[in-house]
C-alpha angles and dihedrals in degrees: 000000000000125000094253092055091063091071093052093051097042094085087055091049090049091048090050093050093050092049090048093050090049093050090051090050098046115088107257089008117149096352098047089229121112113262120237114271111267118234109249117224129193114259118244112290094251096053108132110238101170141021115194130182129018140263094268097050097029130264126253114212113202122196132203092248090063096256126125140202125204110193118197119275119269093256092052094047091047091050089054089059092066090067090076114101099213119070091221091055090052093050090047093051092048090051093049090049093049091046092048091051095044091051091048091053090047090051089048092055092041094054090048093050096050093044089053089050092052091047090049092049093051095048 
């Protein structure tokens, strides 16, 4: 094998390593016998466990430790952007607000999706 052939094979080596690692992590993976039960630890306190609401009416962000945040609605947050003097700062603020609310909506959908998968798996 020449030196330049190594670069072409490295993605396959990486893929093989990933597949092997996954097989070792999955119960009954490579050996066919059940893996010992993993010890479950609580997630970090500020792990988001639920997102409620929507951008127009306001989101609620609920954390594992029982605390919650309720950011302003998208219209309130966008209205605050008008307080900047420079146009570039107003545009930056509006972009950040839109991105924040799009991300919250995506997280809301993702949490619901995975909760449904877990419920389905336990039924």
